[in-house]
mmCIF file as gemmi writes it, N, C-alpha and C atoms, coordinates in Angstrom:
data_model
loop_
_atom_site.group_PDB
_atom_site.id
_atom_site.type_symbol
_atom_site.label_atom_id
_atom_site.label_alt_id
_atom_site.label_comp_id
_atom_site.label_asym_id
_atom_site.label_entity_id
_atom_site.label_seq_id
_atom_site.pdbx_PDB_ins_code
_atom_site.Cartn_x
_atom_site.Cartn_y
_atom_site.Cartn_z
_atom_site.occupancy
_atom_site.B_iso_or_equiv
_atom_site.pdbx_formal_charge
_atom_site.auth_seq_id
_atom_site.auth_asym_id
_atom_site.pdbx_PDB_model_num
ATOM 1 N N . MET Axp A 1 ? -6.354 13.854 -16.789 1 0 ? 1 A 1
ATOM 2 C CA . MET Axp A 1 ? -5.716 14.654 -15.693 1 0 ? 1 A 1
ATOM 3 C C . MET Axp A 1 ? -4.81 13.756 -14.892 1 0 ? 1 A 1
ATOM 4 N N . LYS Axp A 2 ? -3.621 14.081 -14.591 1 0 ? 2 A 1
ATOM 5 C CA . LYS Axp A 2 ? -2.788 13.362 -13.775 1 0 ? 2 A 1
ATOM 6 C C . LYS Axp A 2 ? -2.561 14.069 -12.42 1 0 ? 2 A 1
ATOM 7 N N . ILE Axp A 3 ? -2.821 13.278 -11.299 1 0 ? 3 A 1
ATOM 8 C CA . ILE Axp A 3 ? -2.639 13.797 -9.977 1 0 ? 3 A 1
ATOM 9 C C . ILE Axp A 3 ? -1.35 13.177 -9.432 1 0 ? 3 A 1
ATOM 10 N N . GLU Axp A 4 ? -0.29 13.959 -9.279 1 0 ? 4 A 1
ATOM 11 C CA . GLU Axp A 4 ? 0.939 13.466 -8.755 1 0 ? 4 A 1
ATOM 12 C C . GLU Axp A 4 ? 0.926 13.67 -7.223 1 0 ? 4 A 1
ATOM 13 N N . LEU Axp A 5 ? 0.751 12.583 -6.431 1 0 ? 5 A 1
ATOM 14 C CA . LEU Axp A 5 ? 0.556 12.62 -5.013 1 0 ? 5 A 1
ATOM 15 C C . LEU Axp A 5 ? 1.821 13.238 -4.343 1 0 ? 5 A 1
ATOM 16 N N . LYS Axp A 6 ? 2.99 13.093 -4.955 1 0 ? 6 A 1
ATOM 17 C CA . LYS Axp A 6 ? 4.139 13.618 -4.314 1 0 ? 6 A 1
ATOM 18 C C . LYS Axp A 6 ? 4.119 15.15 -4.083 1 0 ? 6 A 1
ATOM 19 N N . LYS Axp A 7 ? 3.246 15.842 -4.801 1 0 ? 7 A 1
ATOM 20 C CA . LYS Axp A 7 ? 3.023 17.191 -4.517 1 0 ? 7 A 1
ATOM 21 C C . LYS Axp A 7 ? 2.424 17.481 -3.124 1 0 ? 7 A 1
ATOM 22 N N . PHE Axp A 8 ? 1.832 16.414 -2.489 1 0 ? 8 A 1
ATOM 23 C CA . PHE Axp A 8 ? 1.294 16.597 -1.168 1 0 ? 8 A 1
ATOM 24 C C . PHE Axp A 8 ? 2.334 16.107 -0.13 1 0 ? 8 A 1
ATOM 25 N N . GLY Axp A 9 ? 3.463 15.552 -0.62 1 0 ? 9 A 1
ATOM 26 C CA . GLY Axp A 9 ? 4.51 15.035 0.189 1 0 ? 9 A 1
ATOM 27 C C . GLY Axp A 9 ? 4.852 13.63 -0.114 1 0 ? 9 A 1
ATOM 28 N N . THR Axp A 10 ? 5.899 13.128 0.416 1 0 ? 10 A 1
ATOM 29 C CA . THR Axp A 10 ? 6.268 11.746 0.148 1 0 ? 10 A 1
ATOM 30 C C . THR Axp A 10 ? 5.868 10.796 1.28 1 0 ? 10 A 1
ATOM 31 N N . THR Axp A 11 ? 5.428 11.328 2.422 1 0 ? 11 A 1
ATOM 32 C CA . THR Axp A 11 ? 4.983 10.522 3.506 1 0 ? 11 A 1
ATOM 33 C C . THR Axp A 11 ? 3.466 11.012 3.78 1 0 ? 11 A 1
ATOM 34 N N . LEU Axp A 12 ? 2.586 10.22 3.223 1 0 ? 12 A 1
ATOM 35 C CA . LEU Axp A 12 ? 1.23 10.576 3.304 1 0 ? 12 A 1
ATOM 36 C C . LEU Axp A 12 ? 0.473 9.729 4.414 1 0 ? 12 A 1
ATOM 37 N N . ILE Axp A 13 ? 0.396 10.23 5.569 1 0 ? 13 A 1
ATOM 38 C CA . ILE Axp A 13 ? 0.028 9.414 6.695 1 0 ? 13 A 1
ATOM 39 C C . ILE Axp A 13 ? -1.175 9.78 7.587 1 0 ? 13 A 1
ATOM 40 N N . SER Axp A 14 ? -1.649 10.929 7.641 1 0 ? 14 A 1
ATOM 41 C CA . SER Axp A 14 ? -2.697 11.187 8.508 1 0 ? 14 A 1
ATOM 42 C C . SER Axp A 14 ? -4.031 11.438 7.837 1 0 ? 14 A 1
ATOM 43 N N . ARG Axp A 15 ? -5.138 11.058 8.575 1 0 ? 15 A 1
ATOM 44 C CA . ARG Axp A 15 ? -6.44 11.282 8.103 1 0 ? 15 A 1
ATOM 45 C C . ARG Axp A 15 ? -6.653 12.773 7.835 1 0 ? 15 A 1
ATOM 46 N N . GLN Axp A 16 ? -6.228 13.689 8.796 1 0 ? 16 A 1
ATOM 47 C CA . GLN Axp A 16 ? -6.529 15.066 8.65 1 0 ? 16 A 1
ATOM 48 C C . GLN Axp A 16 ? -5.724 15.616 7.424 1 0 ? 16 A 1
ATOM 49 N N . SER Axp A 17 ? -4.485 15.141 7.28 1 0 ? 17 A 1
ATOM 50 C CA . SER Axp A 17 ? -3.692 15.575 6.078 1 0 ? 17 A 1
ATOM 51 C C . SER Axp A 17 ? -4.265 15.117 4.731 1 0 ? 17 A 1
ATOM 52 N N . GLY Axp A 18 ? -4.841 13.954 4.712 1 0 ? 18 A 1
ATOM 53 C CA . GLY Axp A 18 ? -5.543 13.494 3.544 1 0 ? 18 A 1
ATOM 54 C C . GLY Axp A 18 ? -6.769 14.287 3.26 1 0 ? 18 A 1
ATOM 55 N N . ARG Axp A 19 ? -7.533 14.632 4.241 1 0 ? 19 A 1
ATOM 56 C CA . ARG Axp A 19 ? -8.738 15.425 4.037 1 0 ? 19 A 1
ATOM 57 C C . ARG Axp A 19 ? -8.394 16.895 3.536 1 0 ? 19 A 1
ATOM 58 N N . GLU Axp A 20 ? -7.305 17.404 4.049 1 0 ? 20 A 1
ATOM 59 C CA . GLU Axp A 20 ? -6.899 18.736 3.643 1 0 ? 20 A 1
ATOM 60 C C . GLU Axp A 20 ? -6.294 18.68 2.195 1 0 ? 20 A 1
ATOM 61 N N . ALA Axp A 21 ? -5.596 17.622 1.955 1 0 ? 21 A 1
ATOM 62 C CA . ALA Axp A 21 ? -5.053 17.491 0.521 1 0 ? 21 A 1
ATOM 63 C C . ALA Axp A 21 ? -6.228 17.426 -0.503 1 0 ? 21 A 1
ATOM 64 N N . PHE Axp A 22 ? -7.26 16.605 -0.148 1 0 ? 22 A 1
ATOM 65 C CA . PHE Axp A 22 ? -8.387 16.532 -1.065 1 0 ? 22 A 1
ATOM 66 C C . PHE Axp A 22 ? -9.109 17.878 -1.241 1 0 ? 22 A 1
ATOM 67 N N . SER Axp A 23 ? -9.328 18.525 -0.061 1 0 ? 23 A 1
ATOM 68 C CA . SER Axp A 23 ? -10.005 19.814 -0.16 1 0 ? 23 A 1
ATOM 69 C C . SER Axp A 23 ? -9.253 20.847 -0.941 1 0 ? 23 A 1
ATOM 70 N N . ALA Axp A 24 ? -7.887 20.863 -0.901 1 0 ? 24 A 1
ATOM 71 C CA . ALA Axp A 24 ? -7.096 21.721 -1.678 1 0 ? 24 A 1
ATOM 72 C C . ALA Axp A 24 ? -7.113 21.389 -3.085 1 0 ? 24 A 1
ATOM 73 N N . PHE Axp A 25 ? -7.224 20.12 -3.465 1 0 ? 25 A 1
ATOM 74 C CA . PHE Axp A 25 ? -7.204 19.678 -4.801 1 0 ? 25 A 1
ATOM 75 C C . PHE Axp A 25 ? -8.61 19.737 -5.482 1 0 ? 25 A 1
ATOM 76 N N . ARG Axp A 26 ? -9.58 19.635 -4.751 1 0 ? 26 A 1
ATOM 77 C CA . ARG Axp A 26 ? -11.016 19.692 -5.214 1 0 ? 26 A 1
ATOM 78 C C . ARG Axp A 26 ? -11.291 20.679 -6.371 1 0 ? 26 A 1
ATOM 79 N N . PRO Axp A 27 ? -10.839 21.909 -6.204 1 0 ? 27 A 1
ATOM 80 C CA . PRO Axp A 27 ? -11.131 22.983 -7.232 1 0 ? 27 A 1
ATOM 81 C C . PRO Axp A 27 ? -10.565 22.567 -8.58 1 0 ? 27 A 1
ATOM 82 N N . SER Axp A 28 ? -9.468 21.845 -8.612 1 0 ? 28 A 1
ATOM 83 C CA . SER Axp A 28 ? -8.87 21.442 -9.891 1 0 ? 28 A 1
ATOM 84 C C . SER Axp A 28 ? -9.822 20.443 -10.618 1 0 ? 28 A 1
ATOM 85 N N . LEU Axp A 29 ? -10.538 19.764 -9.861 1 0 ? 29 A 1
ATOM 86 C CA . LEU Axp A 29 ? -11.449 18.731 -10.539 1 0 ? 29 A 1
ATOM 87 C C . LEU Axp A 29 ? -12.664 19.371 -11.212 1 0 ? 29 A 1
ATOM 88 N N . GLU Axp A 30 ? -12.989 20.608 -10.891 1 0 ? 30 A 1
ATOM 89 C CA . GLU Axp A 30 ? -14.075 21.3 -11.49 1 0 ? 30 A 1
ATOM 90 C C . GLU Axp A 30 ? -13.93 21.557 -12.939 1 0 ? 30 A 1
ATOM 91 N N . ASN Axp A 31 ? -12.68 21.536 -13.428 1 0 ? 31 A 1
ATOM 92 C CA . ASN Axp A 31 ? -12.361 21.81 -14.877 1 0 ? 31 A 1
ATOM 93 C C . ASN Axp A 31 ? -12.316 20.532 -15.627 1 0 ? 31 A 1
ATOM 94 N N . LEU Axp A 32 ? -12.533 19.418 -15.015 1 0 ? 32 A 1
ATOM 95 C CA . LEU Axp A 32 ? -12.546 18.122 -15.668 1 0 ? 32 A 1
ATOM 96 C C . LEU Axp A 32 ? -13.741 17.857 -16.537 1 0 ? 32 A 1
ATOM 97 N N . ASN Axp A 33 ? -13.462 17.65 -17.794 1 0 ? 33 A 1
ATOM 98 C CA . ASN Axp A 33 ? -14.613 17.287 -18.636 1 0 ? 33 A 1
ATOM 99 C C . ASN Axp A 33 ? -15.155 15.93 -18.449 1 0 ? 33 A 1
ATOM 100 N N . LYS Axp A 34 ? -16.292 15.618 -18.946 1 0 ? 34 A 1
ATOM 101 C CA . LYS Axp A 34 ? -16.972 14.367 -18.617 1 0 ? 34 A 1
ATOM 102 C C . LYS Axp A 34 ? -16.241 13.102 -19.221 1 0 ? 34 A 1
ATOM 103 N N . GLU Axp A 35 ? -15.427 13.346 -20.332 1 0 ? 35 A 1
ATOM 104 C CA . GLU Axp A 35 ? -14.733 12.207 -20.908 1 0 ? 35 A 1
ATOM 105 C C . GLU Axp A 35 ? -13.312 11.987 -20.394 1 0 ? 35 A 1
ATOM 106 N N . GLU Axp A 36 ? -12.841 12.97 -19.67 1 0 ? 36 A 1
ATOM 107 C CA . GLU Axp A 36 ? -11.451 12.868 -19.191 1 0 ? 36 A 1
ATOM 108 C C . GLU Axp A 36 ? -11.264 11.951 -18.031 1 0 ? 36 A 1
ATOM 109 N N . ASN Axp A 37 ? -10.197 11.051 -18.129 1 0 ? 37 A 1
ATOM 110 C CA . ASN Axp A 37 ? -9.872 10.199 -17.039 1 0 ? 37 A 1
ATOM 111 C C . ASN Axp A 37 ? -8.858 10.746 -16.088 1 0 ? 37 A 1
ATOM 112 N N . ILE Axp A 38 ? -8.802 10.146 -14.923 1 0 ? 38 A 1
ATOM 113 C CA . ILE Axp A 38 ? -7.96 10.636 -13.906 1 0 ? 38 A 1
ATOM 114 C C . ILE Axp A 38 ? -6.85 9.56 -13.596 1 0 ? 38 A 1
ATOM 115 N N . GLU Axp A 39 ? -5.651 9.941 -13.655 1 0 ? 39 A 1
ATOM 116 C CA . GLU Axp A 39 ? -4.524 9.059 -13.276 1 0 ? 39 A 1
ATOM 117 C C . GLU Axp A 39 ? -3.877 9.532 -11.993 1 0 ? 39 A 1
ATOM 118 N N . VAL Axp A 40 ? -3.904 8.741 -10.946 1 0 ? 40 A 1
ATOM 119 C CA . VAL Axp A 40 ? -3.236 8.988 -9.711 1 0 ? 40 A 1
ATOM 120 C C . VAL Axp A 40 ? -1.9 8.387 -9.725 1 0 ? 40 A 1
ATOM 121 N N . ASP Axp A 41 ? -0.919 9.212 -9.702 1 0 ? 41 A 1
ATOM 122 C CA . ASP Axp A 41 ? 0.555 8.788 -9.761 1 0 ? 41 A 1
ATOM 123 C C . ASP Axp A 41 ? 1.142 8.721 -8.402 1 0 ? 41 A 1
ATOM 124 N N . PHE Axp A 42 ? 1.646 7.562 -7.965 1 0 ? 42 A 1
ATOM 125 C CA . PHE Axp A 42 ? 2.254 7.361 -6.672 1 0 ? 42 A 1
ATOM 126 C C . PHE Axp A 42 ? 3.794 7.38 -6.75 1 0 ? 42 A 1
ATOM 127 N N . SER Axp A 43 ? 4.412 7.869 -7.814 1 0 ? 43 A 1
ATOM 128 C CA . SER Axp A 43 ? 5.822 7.875 -7.993 1 0 ? 43 A 1
ATOM 129 C C . SER Axp A 43 ? 6.422 8.794 -6.85 1 0 ? 43 A 1
ATOM 130 N N . ASP Axp A 44 ? 7.485 8.308 -6.23 1 0 ? 44 A 1
ATOM 131 C CA . ASP Axp A 44 ? 8.2 9.1 -5.226 1 0 ? 44 A 1
ATOM 132 C C . ASP Axp A 44 ? 7.406 9.118 -3.834 1 0 ? 44 A 1
ATOM 133 N N . VAL Axp A 45 ? 6.385 8.411 -3.729 1 0 ? 45 A 1
ATOM 134 C CA . VAL Axp A 45 ? 5.606 8.368 -2.41 1 0 ? 45 A 1
ATOM 135 C C . VAL Axp A 45 ? 6.303 7.269 -1.66 1 0 ? 45 A 1
ATOM 136 N N . ILE Axp A 46 ? 6.799 7.565 -0.479 1 0 ? 46 A 1
ATOM 137 C CA . ILE Axp A 46 ? 7.523 6.579 0.379 1 0 ? 46 A 1
ATOM 138 C C . ILE Axp A 46 ? 6.508 5.861 1.267 1 0 ? 46 A 1
ATOM 139 N N . THR Axp A 47 ? 5.723 6.54 1.966 1 0 ? 47 A 1
ATOM 140 C CA . THR Axp A 47 ? 4.738 5.994 2.923 1 0 ? 47 A 1
ATOM 141 C C . THR Axp A 47 ? 3.317 6.497 2.511 1 0 ? 47 A 1
ATOM 142 N N . PHE Axp A 48 ? 2.421 5.505 2.45 1 0 ? 48 A 1
ATOM 143 C CA . PHE Axp A 48 ? 0.988 5.778 2.112 1 0 ? 48 A 1
ATOM 144 C C . PHE Axp A 48 ? 0.119 4.958 3.059 1 0 ? 48 A 1
ATOM 145 N N . SER Axp A 49 ? -0.53 5.763 3.951 1 0 ? 49 A 1
ATOM 146 C CA . SER Axp A 49 ? -1.303 5.08 4.981 1 0 ? 49 A 1
ATOM 147 C C . SER Axp A 49 ? -2.852 5.013 4.546 1 0 ? 49 A 1
ATOM 148 N N . PRO Axp A 50 ? -3.453 3.991 5.047 1 0 ? 50 A 1
ATOM 149 C CA . PRO Axp A 50 ? -4.88 3.853 4.818 1 0 ? 50 A 1
ATOM 150 C C . PRO Axp A 50 ? -5.706 5.031 5.163 1 0 ? 50 A 1
ATOM 151 N N . SER Axp A 51 ? -5.418 5.686 6.303 1 0 ? 51 A 1
ATOM 152 C CA . SER Axp A 51 ? -6.238 6.827 6.686 1 0 ? 51 A 1
ATOM 153 C C . SER Axp A 51 ? -6.062 7.98 5.631 1 0 ? 51 A 1
ATOM 154 N N . TRP Axp A 52 ? -4.841 8.317 5.215 1 0 ? 52 A 1
ATOM 155 C CA . TRP Axp A 52 ? -4.712 9.283 4.241 1 0 ? 52 A 1
ATOM 156 C C . TRP Axp A 52 ? -5.407 8.908 2.892 1 0 ? 52 A 1
ATOM 157 N N . GLY Axp A 53 ? -5.203 7.691 2.527 1 0 ? 53 A 1
ATOM 158 C CA . GLY Axp A 53 ? -5.76 7.162 1.243 1 0 ? 53 A 1
ATOM 159 C C . GLY Axp A 53 ? -7.273 7.286 1.282 1 0 ? 53 A 1
ATOM 160 N N . ASP Axp A 54 ? -7.868 6.832 2.46 1 0 ? 54 A 1
ATOM 161 C CA . ASP Axp A 54 ? -9.311 6.892 2.535 1 0 ? 54 A 1
ATOM 162 C C . ASP Axp A 54 ? -9.889 8.283 2.414 1 0 ? 54 A 1
ATOM 163 N N . GLU Axp A 55 ? -9.288 9.291 3.019 1 0 ? 55 A 1
ATOM 164 C CA . GLU Axp A 55 ? -9.695 10.707 2.87 1 0 ? 55 A 1
ATOM 165 C C . GLU Axp A 55 ? -9.533 11.229 1.543 1 0 ? 55 A 1
ATOM 166 N N . PHE Axp A 56 ? -8.532 10.824 0.845 1 0 ? 56 A 1
ATOM 167 C CA . PHE Axp A 56 ? -8.243 11.392 -0.505 1 0 ? 56 A 1
ATOM 168 C C . PHE Axp A 56 ? -8.903 10.619 -1.588 1 0 ? 56 A 1
ATOM 169 N N . LEU Axp A 57 ? -8.753 9.294 -1.586 1 0 ? 57 A 1
ATOM 170 C CA . LEU Axp A 57 ? -9.143 8.394 -2.754 1 0 ? 57 A 1
ATOM 171 C C . LEU Axp A 57 ? -10.666 8.014 -2.641 1 0 ? 57 A 1
ATOM 172 N N . ARG Axp A 58 ? -11.197 7.843 -1.497 1 0 ? 58 A 1
ATOM 173 C CA . ARG Axp A 58 ? -12.566 7.482 -1.397 1 0 ? 58 A 1
ATOM 174 C C . ARG Axp A 58 ? -13.555 8.48 -2.01 1 0 ? 58 A 1
ATOM 175 N N . PRO Axp A 59 ? -13.412 9.781 -1.704 1 0 ? 59 A 1
ATOM 176 C CA . PRO Axp A 59 ? -14.275 10.741 -2.403 1 0 ? 59 A 1
ATOM 177 C C . PRO Axp A 59 ? -14.008 10.876 -3.839 1 0 ? 59 A 1
ATOM 178 N N . LEU Axp A 60 ? -12.805 10.722 -4.211 1 0 ? 60 A 1
ATOM 179 C CA . LEU Axp A 60 ? -12.43 10.825 -5.63 1 0 ? 60 A 1
ATOM 180 C C . LEU Axp A 60 ? -13.07 9.648 -6.384 1 0 ? 60 A 1
ATOM 181 N N . HIS Axp A 61 ? -13.029 8.437 -5.808 1 0 ? 61 A 1
ATOM 182 C CA . HIS Axp A 61 ? -13.619 7.18 -6.305 1 0 ? 61 A 1
ATOM 183 C C . HIS Axp A 61 ? -15.086 7.326 -6.399 1 0 ? 61 A 1
ATOM 184 N N . GLU Axp A 62 ? -15.709 7.895 -5.362 1 0 ? 62 A 1
ATOM 185 C CA . GLU Axp A 62 ? -17.212 7.985 -5.292 1 0 ? 62 A 1
ATOM 186 C C . GLU Axp A 62 ? -17.662 8.841 -6.487 1 0 ? 62 A 1
ATOM 187 N N . LYS Axp A 63 ? -16.979 9.904 -6.755 1 0 ? 63 A 1
ATOM 188 C CA . LYS Axp A 63 ? -17.441 10.832 -7.799 1 0 ? 63 A 1
ATOM 189 C C . LYS Axp A 63 ? -17.045 10.386 -9.219 1 0 ? 63 A 1
ATOM 190 N N . TYR Axp A 64 ? -15.877 9.86 -9.389 1 0 ? 64 A 1
ATOM 191 C CA . TYR Axp A 64 ? -15.309 9.521 -10.71 1 0 ? 64 A 1
ATOM 192 C C . TYR Axp A 64 ? -15.055 8.03 -10.886 1 0 ? 64 A 1
ATOM 193 N N . ASN Axp A 65 ? -15.826 7.241 -10.201 1 0 ? 65 A 1
ATOM 194 C CA . ASN Axp A 65 ? -15.656 5.676 -10.463 1 0 ? 65 A 1
ATOM 195 C C . ASN Axp A 65 ? -15.688 5.379 -11.884 1 0 ? 65 A 1
ATOM 196 N N . GLY Axp A 66 ? -14.751 4.506 -12.321 1 0 ? 66 A 1
ATOM 197 C CA . GLY Axp A 66 ? -14.641 4.117 -13.617 1 0 ? 66 A 1
ATOM 198 C C . GLY Axp A 66 ? -13.745 4.898 -14.491 1 0 ? 66 A 1
ATOM 199 N N . ARG Axp A 67 ? -13.338 6.092 -13.959 1 0 ? 67 A 1
ATOM 200 C CA . ARG Axp A 67 ? -12.471 6.947 -14.699 1 0 ? 67 A 1
ATOM 201 C C . ARG Axp A 67 ? -11.083 7.207 -14.074 1 0 ? 67 A 1
ATOM 202 N N . ILE Axp A 68 ? -10.796 6.486 -13.014 1 0 ? 68 A 1
ATOM 203 C CA . ILE Axp A 68 ? -9.577 6.638 -12.297 1 0 ? 68 A 1
ATOM 204 C C . ILE Axp A 68 ? -8.745 5.425 -12.4 1 0 ? 68 A 1
ATOM 205 N N . SER Axp A 69 ? -7.485 5.637 -12.723 1 0 ? 69 A 1
ATOM 206 C CA . SER Axp A 69 ? -6.393 4.62 -12.661 1 0 ? 69 A 1
ATOM 207 C C . SER Axp A 69 ? -5.267 4.999 -11.836 1 0 ? 69 A 1
ATOM 208 N N . PHE Axp A 70 ? -4.569 4.076 -11.255 1 0 ? 70 A 1
ATOM 209 C CA . PHE Axp A 70 ? -3.475 4.287 -10.447 1 0 ? 70 A 1
ATOM 210 C C . PHE Axp A 70 ? -2.158 3.871 -11.047 1 0 ? 70 A 1
ATOM 211 N N . LEU Axp A 71 ? -1.145 4.712 -10.976 1 0 ? 71 A 1
ATOM 212 C CA . LEU Axp A 71 ? 0.15 4.456 -11.58 1 0 ? 71 A 1
ATOM 213 C C . LEU Axp A 71 ? 1.284 4.385 -10.567 1 0 ? 71 A 1
ATOM 214 N N . ASN Axp A 72 ? 2.329 3.638 -10.909 1 0 ? 72 A 1
ATOM 215 C CA . ASN Axp A 72 ? 3.516 3.505 -10.035 1 0 ? 72 A 1
ATOM 216 C C . ASN Axp A 72 ? 3.138 3.065 -8.658 1 0 ? 72 A 1
ATOM 217 N N . THR Axp A 73 ? 2.457 1.955 -8.602 1 0 ? 73 A 1
ATOM 218 C CA . THR Axp A 73 ? 1.937 1.362 -7.295 1 0 ? 73 A 1
ATOM 219 C C . THR Axp A 73 ? 2.793 0.297 -6.688 1 0 ? 73 A 1
ATOM 220 N N . THR Axp A 74 ? 4.091 0.001 -7.154 1 0 ? 74 A 1
ATOM 221 C CA . THR Axp A 74 ? 4.856 -1.027 -6.736 1 0 ? 74 A 1
ATOM 222 C C . THR Axp A 74 ? 5.435 -0.901 -5.352 1 0 ? 74 A 1
ATOM 223 N N . ASN Axp A 75 ? 5.493 0.249 -4.787 1 0 ? 75 A 1
ATOM 224 C CA . ASN Axp A 75 ? 5.988 0.512 -3.397 1 0 ? 75 A 1
ATOM 225 C C . ASN Axp A 75 ? 5.104 -0.39 -2.471 1 0 ? 75 A 1
ATOM 226 N N . PRO Axp A 76 ? 5.662 -1.116 -1.624 1 0 ? 76 A 1
ATOM 227 C CA . PRO Axp A 76 ? 4.893 -2.043 -0.671 1 0 ? 76 A 1
ATOM 228 C C . PRO Axp A 76 ? 3.836 -1.295 0.065 1 0 ? 76 A 1
ATOM 229 N N . SER Axp A 77 ? 4.181 -0.078 0.581 1 0 ? 77 A 1
ATOM 230 C CA . SER Axp A 77 ? 3.319 0.728 1.284 1 0 ? 77 A 1
ATOM 231 C C . SER Axp A 77 ? 2.028 1.067 0.508 1 0 ? 77 A 1
ATOM 232 N N . VAL Axp A 78 ? 2.283 1.421 -0.665 1 0 ? 78 A 1
ATOM 233 C CA . VAL Axp A 78 ? 1.224 1.857 -1.61 1 0 ? 78 A 1
ATOM 234 C C . VAL Axp A 78 ? 0.294 0.648 -1.957 1 0 ? 78 A 1
ATOM 235 N N . LYS Axp A 79 ? 1.073 -0.484 -2.24 1 0 ? 79 A 1
ATOM 236 C CA . LYS Axp A 79 ? 0.356 -1.746 -2.708 1 0 ? 79 A 1
ATOM 237 C C . LYS Axp A 79 ? -0.471 -2.213 -1.669 1 0 ? 79 A 1
ATOM 238 N N . VAL Axp A 80 ? -0.14 -2.382 -0.414 1 0 ? 80 A 1
ATOM 239 C CA . VAL Axp A 80 ? -0.858 -2.858 0.67 1 0 ? 80 A 1
ATOM 240 C C . VAL Axp A 80 ? -2.001 -2.019 0.996 1 0 ? 80 A 1
ATOM 241 N N . THR Axp A 81 ? -1.766 -0.582 1.151 1 0 ? 81 A 1
ATOM 242 C CA . THR Axp A 81 ? -2.822 0.299 1.395 1 0 ? 81 A 1
ATOM 243 C C . THR Axp A 81 ? -4.032 0.238 0.324 1 0 ? 81 A 1
ATOM 244 N N . LEU Axp A 82 ? -3.693 0.155 -0.908 1 0 ? 82 A 1
ATOM 245 C CA . LEU Axp A 82 ? -4.612 0.106 -1.966 1 0 ? 82 A 1
ATOM 246 C C . LEU Axp A 82 ? -5.439 -1.185 -1.83 1 0 ? 82 A 1
ATOM 247 N N . GLU Axp A 83 ? -4.82 -2.303 -1.532 1 0 ? 83 A 1
ATOM 248 C CA . GLU Axp A 83 ? -5.488 -3.53 -1.337 1 0 ? 83 A 1
ATOM 249 C C . GLU Axp A 83 ? -6.407 -3.513 -0.18 1 0 ? 83 A 1
ATOM 250 N N . LEU Axp A 84 ? -5.994 -2.887 0.915 1 0 ? 84 A 1
ATOM 251 C CA . LEU Axp A 84 ? -6.866 -2.701 2.122 1 0 ? 84 A 1
ATOM 252 C C . LEU Axp A 84 ? -8.014 -1.772 1.883 1 0 ? 84 A 1
ATOM 253 N N . LEU Axp A 85 ? -7.809 -0.725 1.181 1 0 ? 85 A 1
ATOM 254 C CA . LEU Axp A 85 ? -8.875 0.182 0.871 1 0 ? 85 A 1
ATOM 255 C C . LEU Axp A 85 ? -9.911 -0.434 -0.04 1 0 ? 85 A 1
ATOM 256 N N . GLU Axp A 86 ? -9.5 -1.279 -0.933 1 0 ? 86 A 1
ATOM 257 C CA . GLU Axp A 86 ? -10.445 -2.095 -1.813 1 0 ? 86 A 1
ATOM 258 C C . GLU Axp A 86 ? -11.32 -2.92 -0.992 1 0 ? 86 A 1
ATOM 259 N N . GLU Axp A 87 ? -10.686 -3.612 -0.025 1 0 ? 87 A 1
ATOM 260 C CA . GLU Axp A 87 ? -11.393 -4.549 0.822 1 0 ? 87 A 1
ATOM 261 C C . GLU Axp A 87 ? -12.333 -3.802 1.794 1 0 ? 87 A 1
ATOM 262 N N . ILE Axp A 88 ? -11.877 -2.762 2.4 1 0 ? 88 A 1
ATOM 263 C CA . ILE Axp A 88 ? -12.717 -2.071 3.392 1 0 ? 88 A 1
ATOM 264 C C . ILE Axp A 88 ? -13.902 -1.334 2.766 1 0 ? 88 A 1
ATOM 265 N N . ASN Axp A 89 ? -13.578 -0.725 1.515 1 0 ? 89 A 1
ATOM 266 C CA . ASN Axp A 89 ? -14.671 -0.036 0.897 1 0 ? 89 A 1
ATOM 267 C C . ASN Axp A 89 ? -15.47 -0.781 -0.164 1 0 ? 89 A 1
ATOM 268 N N . LYS Axp A 90 ? -15.04 -2.086 -0.358 1 0 ? 90 A 1
ATOM 269 C CA . LYS Axp A 90 ? -15.84 -2.97 -1.285 1 0 ? 90 A 1
ATOM 270 C C . LYS Axp A 90 ? -15.809 -2.443 -2.681 1 0 ? 90 A 1
ATOM 271 N N . VAL Axp A 91 ? -14.608 -1.988 -3.162 1 0 ? 91 A 1
ATOM 272 C CA . VAL Axp A 91 ? -14.477 -1.406 -4.458 1 0 ? 91 A 1
ATOM 273 C C . VAL Axp A 91 ? -13.218 -2.124 -5.135 1 0 ? 91 A 1
ATOM 274 N N . LYS Axp A 92 ? -13.211 -1.85 -6.443 1 0 ? 92 A 1
ATOM 275 C CA . LYS Axp A 92 ? -12.022 -2.394 -7.226 1 0 ? 92 A 1
ATOM 276 C C . LYS Axp A 92 ? -11.406 -1.303 -7.882 1 0 ? 92 A 1
ATOM 277 N N . PHE Axp A 93 ? -10.127 -0.992 -7.629 1 0 ? 93 A 1
ATOM 278 C CA . PHE Axp A 93 ? -9.329 -0.026 -8.246 1 0 ? 93 A 1
ATOM 279 C C . PHE Axp A 93 ? -8.707 -0.445 -9.515 1 0 ? 93 A 1
ATOM 280 N N . ASP Axp A 94 ? -8.528 0.436 -10.468 1 0 ? 94 A 1
ATOM 281 C CA . ASP Axp A 94 ? -7.814 0.112 -11.756 1 0 ? 94 A 1
ATOM 282 C C . ASP Axp A 94 ? -6.309 0.479 -11.44 1 0 ? 94 A 1
ATOM 283 N N . ILE Axp A 95 ? -5.582 -0.541 -11.168 1 0 ? 95 A 1
ATOM 284 C CA . ILE Axp A 95 ? -4.172 -0.413 -10.78 1 0 ? 95 A 1
ATOM 285 C C . ILE Axp A 95 ? -3.296 -0.781 -12.016 1 0 ? 95 A 1
ATOM 286 N N . LYS Axp A 96 ? -2.495 0.176 -12.529 1 0 ? 96 A 1
ATOM 287 C CA . LYS Axp A 96 ? -1.681 -0.114 -13.685 1 0 ? 96 A 1
ATOM 288 C C . LYS Axp A 96 ? -0.262 -0.452 -13.296 1 0 ? 96 A 1
ATOM 289 N N . SER Axp A 97 ? 0.075 -0.399 -12.006 1 0 ? 97 A 1
ATOM 290 C CA . SER Axp A 97 ? 1.483 -0.576 -11.439 1 0 ? 97 A 1
ATOM 291 C C . SER Axp A 97 ? 2.464 0.551 -11.629 1 0 ? 97 A 1
């Protein structure tokens, strides 16, 4: 399954917005089979804040750890935020760039 974050906007900045995005997307995850991996695609995302990322990526990572990879992460905002979330949450993300 590929999650294109640009569907939630190109400026992903508030905690509330991240929480709402995850709540809206959560039903799509119910159809995910146990062998299917998740690709989170950051293409066309201009601004990605730690608060939005924490609300969307943390619960996703908690439930599907080891099955998630991140694509198109070269944008400095995305790169720095992912590094910060790894440090804060003591996790290691599978970043494909």
